[in-house]
Backbone as a ProteinNet text record, in pm:
[ID]
protein_1_A
[PRIMARY]
XXXXXXXXXXXXXXXXXXXXXXXXXXXXXXXXXXXXXXXXXXXXXXXXXXXXXXXXXXXXXXXXXXXXXXXXXXXXXXXXXXXXXXXXXXXXXXXXXXXXXXXXXXXXXXXXXXXXXXXXXXXXXXXXXXXXXXXXXXXXXXXXXXXXXXXXXXXXXXXXXXXXXXXXXXXXXXXXXXXXXXXXXXXXXXXXXXXXXXXXXXXXXXXXXXXXX
[TERTIARY]
84.2	0	86.8	45.6	124.9	128.6	246.2	263.7	230.9	151.7	112.9	209.8	277.7	370	300.3	372.1	312.7	234	284.2	216.7	84.7	64.4	-57.9	-157.6	-119	-202.2	-341.9	-350.3	-479.2	-573	-519.9	-603.3	-648.3	-558.5	-589.2	-697.2	-685.6	-781.9	-919.9	-923.6	-1050.6	-1116.7	-1037.2	-1091.3	-1147.2	-1073.5	-1117.9	-1245.6	-1250.8	-1369.1	-1491.7	-1473.6	-1583.2	-1630.6	-1533.5	-1569	-1645.5	-1609.1	-1675	-1818.9	-1847.7	-1980.9	-2065.5	-2007.5	-2080	-1981.7	-2021.6	-1930.4	-1800.7	-1688.2	-1559.9	-1520	-1547	-1512.3	-1623	-1648.8	-1745.8	-1678.3	-1700.9	-1647.3	-1762.8	-1755.5	-1856.5	-1785	-1815.5	-1743.4	-1820.1	-1796.4	-1846.2	-1743.2	-1784.8	-1692.9	-1641.4	-1512.6	-1450.4	-1389.7	-1366.4	-1304.9	-1167.9	-1096.5	-963.7	-970.9	-1082.6	-1099.4	-1106.3	-1182.8	-1193.2	-1059.2	-988.8	-858.1	-762.6	-759.3	-668	-708.3	-838.5	-886.4	-843.7	-862.9	-826.5	-675.4	-601.4	-455.1	-401	-476.7	-429.2	-455.5	-533.3	-562.7	-440	-383.7	-254.6	-256.6	-365.6	-370.9	-364.6	-448.1	-448.8	-316.9	-262.2	-136.5	-22.4	-13.5	92.5	77.7	-47	-69.7	-27.2	-62.2	-26.5	125.7	193.3	338.9	403.7	351.9	406.7	386.6	268.8	240.2	328.9	344.2	428	573.5	619.7	757.1	776.9	680.8	689.3	683.7	601.9	589.5	723.1	791.3	920.9	1022.3	1027.5	1122.2	1092.2	964.8	927.3	960.7	938.8	969.1	1118.8	1199.8	1345.8	1389.9	1330.1	1361.6	1319.1	1202.3	1153.3	1244.6	1291.4	1381.7	1510.8	1568.2	1694.2	1676.8	1567.6	1546.5	1515.1	1439.4	1408.8	1535.2	1621.5	1748.4	1834.8	1835.1	1911.8	1853.8	1721.1	1656.2	1691.5	1689.2	1723.7	1869.6	1954.9	2097.3	2118.2	2043.7	2055.9	2004.1	1915.2	1863.1	1956.3	2061.1	2155.4	2291.3	2325.8	2450.8	2573.6	2559.4	2673.9	2702.1	2603	2620.8	2661.4	2588.5	2620.5	2671.7	2802	2865.8	2816.3	2778.2	2733.9	2591.5	2519.9	2381.7	2290.9	2201.3	2103.5	1965.2	1964.5	1838	1801.9	1721.5	1679.8	1592.4	1617.4	1533.4	1389	1298.9	1157.6	1124.8	1194.6	1162.9	1197.4	1300	1334.3	1224.5	1176	1066.3	941.3	914.7	799.9	814	938.3	963	935.8	976.8	949	798.9	722.1	576.6	518.3	564	512.9	548.3	673	717.1	636.6	620.9	548.2	398.8	345.6	205.6	187.7	287.9	283.6	297.7	379.9	394.4	260.1	190.1	58.3	-39.2	-33.8	-123.5	-99.7	27.7	60.6	31.3	53.2	22	-127.9	-207	-351.7	-395.7	-331.9	-365.5	-329.3	-213.4	-172.1	-268.5	-314	-408.7	-542.3	-587.5	-715.6	-710.4	-592.1	-577.6	-539.7	-532.3	-497.5	-601.5	-560.3	-656.4	-739.8	-679.5	-754	-864.5	-832.1	-933.2	-1045.4	-1009.5	-1110.4	-1197.2	-1133.8	-1209.4	-1310.1	-1269.7	-1362.1	-1480.4	-1452.6	-1560.7	-1657	-1602.7	-1686.5	-1769.4	-1707.1	-1774.8	-1893.5	-1872	-1980.3	-2091.4	-2051.8	-2149.1	-2222.2	-2178.2	-2237.6	-2279	-2384.2	-2429	-2472.4	-2504.7	-2546.2	-2431.7	-2308.3	-2193.1	-2173.6	-2234.7	-2215.9	-2295.5	-2231.2	-2301.4	-2230.1	-2305	-2248.2	-2241.6	-2124.8	-2103.8	-2077.2	-2122	-2102.2	-2041.7	-1933.5	-1867.6	-1867.1	-1894.6	-1888.5	-1790.6	-1695	-1594.5	-1608.8	-1636.3	-1650	-1588.1	-1615.4	-1552.5	-1600.9	-1714.4	-1766	-1703.2	-1678.1	-1626	-1651.3	-1672.3	-1689.9	-1821.6	-1900.6	-2027.5	-2021.9	-2046.6	-2048.8	-2193.9	-2232.5	-2366.3	-2354.2	-2413.4	-2404.6	-2505.5	-2495.9	-2587.8	-2733.8	-2759.7	-2897.5	-2946.2	-2863.6	-2903.3	-2859.5	-2804.2	-2756.1	-2640.5	-2646.5	-2543.4	-2468.5	-2341	-2257.8	-2173.7	-2175.9	-2100.1	-1995.6	-1876.2	-1770.6	-1707.9	-1710.1	-1651.9	-1499.9	-1439.7	-1292.1	-1235.3	-1316	-1266.6	-1218.2	-1273.5	-1232	-1139.8	-1106.6	-1016.3	-885.7	-780.8	-658.6	-542.2	-547.6	-434.9	-483.3	-400	-428	-314.6	-348.8	-249.5	-281.8	-189.6	-214.8	-141.8	-210.3	-150.1	-166.3	-126	-135.5	-279.9	-371.5	-509.1	-609.3	-572.5	-673.6	-612.6	-701	-667.9	-739	-663.8	-721.7	-724.2	-842.7	-859	-856.5	-765.7	-742	-784.9	-829.9	-865	-743	-766.7	-656.1	-576.1	-640.7	-570.6	-509.2	-516.5	-457.4	-550.7	-670.3	-766.1	-814.9	-829.9	-879	-1030	-1075.8	-1218.6	-1288.2	-1216.3	-1277.1	-1170.5	-1209.8	-1120.5	-1186.3	-1107.5	-1156.1	-1078.3	-1136.9	-1066.8	-1043.7	-923.2	-890.5	-968.3	-1001.5	-1071.8	-1211.8	-1261.4	-1394.1	-1401.5	-1287.1	-1285.2	-1319.5	-1374	-1410.5	-1288.4	-1174.2	-1052.3	-931.6	-830.6	-707.5	-639.3	-668.8	-608.6	-652.3	-761.8	-812.7	-744.9	-662.6	-598.5	-511.2	-434.8	-346.5	-426.3	-533.7	-615.1	-681.6	-729.1	-790.9	-688.5	-567.4	-460.8	-435.7	-425.2	-399	-515.9	-637.5	-755.7	-766.9	-742.5	-749.5	-643.8	-521	-413.2	-443.3	-499.6	-537.1	-650	-747.5	-865.9	-835.4	-737.8	-702.7	-589.3	-562.3	-462.4	-324.5	-314.2	-183.6	-86	-137.3	-50.1	-64.2	-26.9	-35.4	60	24.2	110.3	238.9	345.9	473.1	459.4	355.9	340.8	275.8	229.8	163.6	259.4	208.7	291.3	251.8	347.7	321.2	373	409	462.7	349.7
-119.7	0	123.5	223.5	345.4	418.4	471.8	547.4	693.3	752.2	891.4	977.7	1073.6	1161.9	1230.8	1257.7	1317	1443.2	1532.8	1659.4	1641	1521.6	1496.5	1411.4	1369.7	1279.2	1336.2	1465.5	1522.7	1524.5	1568.1	1573.9	1433.8	1338.1	1201.1	1143	1167.3	1115.6	1177.1	1306	1372.2	1309.1	1279.9	1217.2	1079.1	1000.4	867.2	871.7	964.5	976.3	1010.6	1102.4	1140.3	1022.7	941.9	828.1	722.8	704.3	602.1	640.7	768.9	813.6	849.2	850.1	886	910.5	985.9	1014	1078.1	1021.8	1078.2	1192.9	1176.3	1279.4	1285.4	1405.6	1426.4	1499.1	1450.7	1515.2	1552.7	1669.5	1715.7	1781.5	1735.7	1786.6	1756.8	1836.6	1808.6	1723.1	1606.9	1518.3	1585.3	1572.6	1632	1522.8	1556.6	1461.9	1418.6	1509.9	1477.1	1372.2	1366.7	1264.7	1125.8	1114.1	985.8	945.9	1043.8	1015	960.5	1022.9	978	842	819.2	689.3	578.2	598.3	496.9	477.4	586.1	576.1	501.4	501.6	438.3	288	237	94.2	16	-66.5	-131.5	-226.6	-303.8	-399	-330.1	-226.8	-152.9	-78.9	-25	49.9	-42	-162.3	-256.6	-301.8	-325.2	-368.7	-260.7	-136.3	-27.5	-8.1	-24.2	-10.7	-116.5	-240.4	-347.4	-316.7	-265.9	-235.3	-121.8	-16.7	96.6	51.8	-33.7	-84.9	-163.6	-249.8	-326.8	-235.2	-130.9	-34.4	34.1	75.1	142.9	49.1	-76.7	-173.5	-199.2	-214.7	-238.4	-118.1	2.5	122.9	133.2	102.9	105.9	1	-118.6	-224.5	-183.5	-120.3	-76.8	25.9	121.2	223.4	159.9	69.3	5.5	-82.1	-159.9	-250.6	-175	-67.1	14.6	80.4	128	188.4	85.2	-38.9	-144.8	-177.1	-177.5	-204	-96.8	28.1	139.6	130.2	87.4	74.2	-29.6	-141.8	-245.2	-196.1	-97.4	-42.4	61.9	96.5	198.7	132.2	113.6	43.5	120.5	251.9	328.9	302.7	251.4	218.2	72.4	-16.8	-160.5	-195.5	-206.1	-228.2	-356.9	-345.6	-462.3	-504.4	-428.7	-465.7	-444.1	-538.2	-526.7	-486.8	-442.4	-402.2	-491.4	-440.3	-517.8	-634.5	-753.1	-868.7	-847.3	-919.2	-902.9	-934.6	-1032.6	-1069.7	-957.7	-874.9	-761.5	-655.7	-629.7	-533.2	-583.2	-714	-771.9	-759.8	-779.3	-765.7	-623.3	-526.3	-386	-362.5	-416.3	-397.1	-459	-580.5	-649.2	-571.6	-526.8	-454.7	-326.7	-249.3	-122.2	-144.3	-256.5	-290.1	-319.6	-388.5	-415.9	-286.9	-195.2	-65.7	6	7.6	72.7	1.6	-131.5	-209.6	-179.8	-177.9	-152.2	-6.4	85	226	243.2	172.7	179.1	122	10.3	-51.5	41.9	106.9	200.3	318.1	365.2	477.3	437.8	315.3	270.5	257.8	229.4	214.5	345.1	453.7	581.9	621.5	652.2	693.7	814.2	909.5	1027.7	990	902.4	860.7	783.9	688.7	610.1	698.7	798.2	889.4	969.5	1017.6	1093.7	1006.8	881.7	791.1	766.2	742.3	718.2	841.5	958.3	1084.3	1107.2	1080.2	1099.9	995.7	874.3	765.2	758.9	835.5	826	962.8	1021.1	1152.6	1152.3	1033.2	1026.3	1057.8	1058	1091.9	1242.2	1317.9	1462.4	1524.8	1607.2	1674	1657.1	1682.7	1685.6	1546.3	1511.6	1383.3	1407.2	1311.1	1320.6	1189.6	1198.8	1081.7	1091.9	980.3	972.7	862.9	897.1	800.6	787.9	666	645.1	511.6	467.7	346	220.3	227.4	110.3	93.7	206.2	202.4	334.5	326.4	446.7	436.1	543.4	549.5	661.8	626	725.2	748.9	874.8	910.2	993	943.6	1011.4	1123.6	1201.7	1313.5	1270.9	1146.7	1098.6	1029.8	1032.7	972.1	828.1	769.6	632.1	622.7	523.5	506.3	375	377.5	257.6	256.5	143.7	131.3	21.3	49.1	-51.2	-53.6	-169.3	-180.4	-184.4	-154.1	-154.5	-293.8	-396.1	-533.3	-561.8	-491.5	-516.5	-406.5	-309.2	-200.7	-219.4	-258.2	-301.8	-204.9	-113.1	-22.2	116.5	215	352.5	399.5	449.3	508.9	656.6	740.4	883.5	952.6	1044	1128.3	1273.8	1362.6	1504.5	1549.3	1487.7	1536.4	1445.6	1320.8	1228.7	1113.5	1044.3	917.2	807.7	705.3	593	472.7	416.5	301.5	175.1	83.7	-35.1	-161.1	-258.5	-388.3	-478.1	-604.1	-696.6	-725.4	-718.3	-745	-618.5	-508.2	-383.5	-296.7	-348.6	-268.2	-150.4	-36.6	82.3	71.4	64.6	52.9	188.1	293.8	426.7	532.6	655.2	769.3	877.2	935.9	1045	1170.9	1261.1	1385.8	1471.9	1519.8	1600.8	1731.5	1784.3	1912.5	1903	1778.3	1760.5	1789	1795	1825.5	1972.2	2000.8	2139.2	2229.5	2174.1	2253.3	2166.6	2222.3	2146.6	2098.6	2163.6	2123.6	1983	1934	1802.2	1689	1722.7	1619	1528.7	1587.7	1508.1	1412.1	1462.5	1377.2	1265.1	1296.4	1194.2	1089.6	1133.1	1038.9	939.1	989.9	905	809.6	861.7	779.6	667.8	698.2	596.1	488.8	531.3	433.8	345.2	403.2	325.5	228.4	273.8	192.9	73.9	85.1	-27.7	-110	-91.8	-171.9	-110.9	17.3	82.8	32.2	-13.1	-68.4	9.5	137.8	212.1	155.9	169.8	116.8	198	141.5	214.9	346.6	360.9	486.6	594	561.6	662.5	769.1	889.6	1003.9	1044.5	1058	1098.9	1237.8	1309.3	1441.6	1542.3
0	0	0	-74.5	-85.8	47.3	84.9	207.6	184	275.4	261.7	341.2	278.8	350.1	465.6	577.9	698.4	671.2	585.6	560.9	488.3	431.2	355.4	434.3	557.4	634.7	659.4	698	731.9	612.2	496.2	375.2	335.8	347.3	310	401.9	533.2	628.9	605.3	572.8	544.3	422.8	320.9	200.4	232.2	313.5	348.2	431.8	527.6	612.2	528.5	434.7	346.3	263.8	215.4	130.7	208.9	338.8	417.5	450.5	458.5	494.7	373.2	255.7	134.8	23.1	-78.7	-189.9	-142.8	-184.3	-145.5	-236.3	-366.2	-464.5	-568.8	-616.7	-722.3	-837.7	-958.6	-1077.1	-1169.2	-1226.1	-1320.6	-1438.1	-1560	-1676.2	-1804.1	-1905.2	-2039.6	-2111.1	-2157.2	-2227	-2353.3	-2377.7	-2494.7	-2582.1	-2707.2	-2799.8	-2749.7	-2685.3	-2632.6	-2522.8	-2447.7	-2344.2	-2406.7	-2515.4	-2584.1	-2645.2	-2701.3	-2761.5	-2657.4	-2540.2	-2434.9	-2381.2	-2370.4	-2323.5	-2418.1	-2548.4	-2646.5	-2653.8	-2638.6	-2643.3	-2522.8	-2412.4	-2289.7	-2285.7	-2379.7	-2379	-2425	-2336.4	-2366.5	-2484.5	-2500.5	-2611.3	-2745.7	-2763.3	-2889.2	-2909.1	-2800.1	-2810.8	-2854.3	-2795.9	-2833.4	-2978.3	-3018.9	-3157.3	-3255.4	-3225.6	-3316.8	-3320.5	-3206.7	-3203.3	-3292	-3283.7	-3368.3	-3515.8	-3549.4	-3689.6	-3739.5	-3658.1	-3699	-3713.1	-3621.3	-3629.3	-3758.4	-3790.7	-3915.2	-4036.5	-4027.3	-4137.4	-4164.8	-4058.1	-4074.1	-4137.7	-4091.4	-4147.5	-4295.8	-4328.2	-4468.4	-4556.2	-4504.6	-4582.5	-4608.7	-4507.4	-4525.3	-4626.9	-4615.5	-4711.3	-4851.7	-4862.1	-4992.5	-5056.6	-4976	-5029.2	-5079.3	-4997.5	-5035.4	-5159.5	-5161.2	-5273.8	-5402.5	-5390	-5508.6	-5562.8	-5471.5	-5513.9	-5587.4	-5537.3	-5601.9	-5739.9	-5750.7	-5878.5	-5980.6	-5937	-6025.8	-6069.6	-5976.7	-6009.9	-6119.5	-6111.1	-6214	-6349.4	-6346	-6471.1	-6531.1	-6458.4	-6504.4	-6527.3	-6653	-6686.3	-6641.5	-6618.6	-6571.6	-6423.7	-6354.7	-6212.4	-6197.9	-6263	-6261.7	-6400.6	-6412.1	-6541.8	-6606.9	-6730.3	-6806.1	-6778.5	-6695.3	-6662.7	-6783	-6804.2	-6912.9	-6858	-6733.6	-6672.5	-6555.8	-6468.1	-6350.5	-6393.3	-6338.2	-6372.9	-6325.3	-6387.1	-6354.7	-6210	-6149.9	-6012.8	-5914.5	-5951.3	-5865.3	-5870.1	-5991.8	-6006.8	-5934.3	-5946.4	-5876.2	-5725.3	-5675.8	-5532.2	-5485.3	-5568.5	-5534.2	-5516.5	-5609.6	-5604.8	-5477.8	-5444.9	-5324.9	-5198	-5189.2	-5068.7	-5048.5	-5155.6	-5141.8	-5121.3	-5170	-5142.6	-4993	-4935.5	-4791.5	-4710.5	-4758.7	-4690.2	-4684.3	-4797.1	-4801.8	-4708	-4705.7	-4621.4	-4473.3	-4431.9	-4291.6	-4254.6	-4346	-4318.9	-4296.9	-4376.7	-4361.5	-4227.3	-4186.5	-4057.5	-3942.2	-3949.6	-3845	-3837.5	-3952	-3955.6	-3893.3	-3922.7	-3867.4	-3715.8	-3660	-3515.4	-3446.1	-3520.4	-3460.1	-3356.1	-3231.4	-3128.2	-3169.9	-3240.1	-3282.7	-3380.1	-3475.7	-3573.4	-3505.1	-3415.8	-3346.6	-3257.1	-3193.3	-3106.8	-3187.9	-3306.5	-3391.3	-3434.8	-3469.2	-3510.4	-3395.3	-3277.1	-3159.3	-3126.1	-3137.4	-3106.1	-3200.1	-3328.9	-3425.8	-3409.8	-3374.7	-3367.1	-3233.3	-3133.9	-2999.8	-2947.6	-3003.7	-2956.5	-2811.2	-2757	-2616.8	-2520.7	-2572.9	-2488.6	-2477.1	-2566.7	-2567.6	-2453.1	-2374.9	-2266.2	-2133.2	-2026.6	-1892.5	-1832.3	-1780.8	-1713.8	-1565.2	-1484.2	-1339.6	-1289.6	-1215.2	-1158.8	-1007.5	-941	-795.3	-756.9	-672.9	-626.4	-476.2	-427.9	-284.3	-244.7	-122.6	-71.2	-143.1	-212.1	-283.7	-421.2	-487.7	-622.9	-693.4	-823.5	-904.3	-980.9	-976.4	-1047.9	-1150.4	-1276.9	-1384.3	-1425.5	-1439.2	-1484.5	-1611.7	-1721.2	-1848.8	-1861.7	-1968	-1990.7	-1996.5	-2041.3	-2052.9	-1925.9	-1819.3	-1692.9	-1676.5	-1780.3	-1772.4	-1672.7	-1584.3	-1483	-1501.6	-1467.1	-1469.2	-1342.7	-1272.5	-1147.2	-1161.2	-1113.6	-1112.3	-973.3	-907.6	-772.8	-778.3	-665.2	-659.3	-684.6	-662.9	-679	-820.1	-919.8	-1058.3	-1110.5	-1026.4	-1065.5	-990	-1061.1	-995.2	-1005.5	-1102.6	-1119	-1158	-1131.9	-1172	-1261.5	-1377.9	-1466.8	-1479.7	-1436.2	-1435.9	-1550.4	-1615.6	-1717.6	-1674	-1758.5	-1724.2	-1703.8	-1775.9	-1775.5	-1704.8	-1676.3	-1624.4	-1546.1	-1472.4	-1408	-1486.6	-1528	-1600.7	-1507.1	-1485.2	-1397	-1481.8	-1446.2	-1526.4	-1453.5	-1531.4	-1476.8	-1467.3	-1432	-1412.8	-1538	-1654.7	-1780.1	-1840	-1767.1	-1814.4	-1895.3	-1929.1	-2005.2	-1922.4	-1986.2	-1917.6	-1903.5	-1779.6	-1752.5	-1758.8	-1719.7	-1720.3	-1703.3	-1736.6	-1725.8	-1640.5	-1549.2	-1464.4	-1500.3	-1579	-1614.4	-1491	-1473.7	-1356.1	-1353.2	-1469.2	-1473	-1413.5	-1393.9	-1337.1	-1188.1	-1121.8	-978.2	-954.4	-837.5	-805.3	-801.1	-761.1	-748.5	-782	-849	-875.9	-748.2	-635.8	-508.4	-466.7	-523.9	-487.1	-564.2	-662.6	-744.2	-658.7	-568.2	-482.2	-395.8	-334.7	-248.7	-328.8	-449.5	-533.4	-575.3	-608.3	-644.6	-531.7	-410.5	-294.8	-269.4	-281.7	-256.9	-360.6	-487.3	-592	-571	-542.5	-520.7	-400.8	-296.4	-178	-210.6	-287.1	-315.2	-404.4	-493.8	-580.3	-519.9	-392.4	-323.6	-320.9	-358.9	-353.8	-455.8	-570.8	-674.9	-804.7	-811.1	-935.8	-1037.2	-1165.3	-1271.6	-1278.5	-1337.2	-1349.2	-1419.3	-1505.6	-1579.7	-1497.7	-1374.6	-1293.8	-1252	-1233.1	-1191.4	-1051.5	-961.5	-824.9	-799.4	-905.7	-888.3	-880.7
[MASK]
+++++++++++++++++++++++++++++++++++++++++++++++++++++++++++++++++++++++++++++++++++++++++++++++++++++++++++++++++++++++++++++++++++++++++++++++++++++++++++++++++++++++++++++++++++++++++++++++++++++++++++++++++++++

């Protein structure tokens, strides 16, 4: 469990007492496209897949450049003495490599968090508007603009990943279950107390990417 520095003990205890008797923290905010983008970017499975695709794309592009340069050299007798032109299989290889580059580039684009966020935003008008989050000793309750509520207990929330703008609550497999935008708090002064409360509630095991600064 995370240790609370002495100077923060009073604030932390007040937050815990509030949570035990009712809502510990309340967040109110208008969902923004940037919130969806950050949520999608924080999902580890999609992020790892996109990294692999981009890595493969870079390798294929480098191979394509080198192979195309070699093909052009064979077509230039002043570069390759006695060459009668690049053989057909080399030209065919160029076509295959660059076709794969286009394919991988398209896959990377489809997995772009910004693109996926825009699609979700357009397809889900019910997300537009005011959102309300309640964090207490039981778990986290999200209330959408249309009144729809979703509750998740701490038992299924195992890690906290913090970014500059939000806290991402992750399940056991690393999937992001929900995002709590920091701007939803009544005051930026509550960010520290919320950070401590979340880390305590998920067992004090924040992910390595969490920021405690």
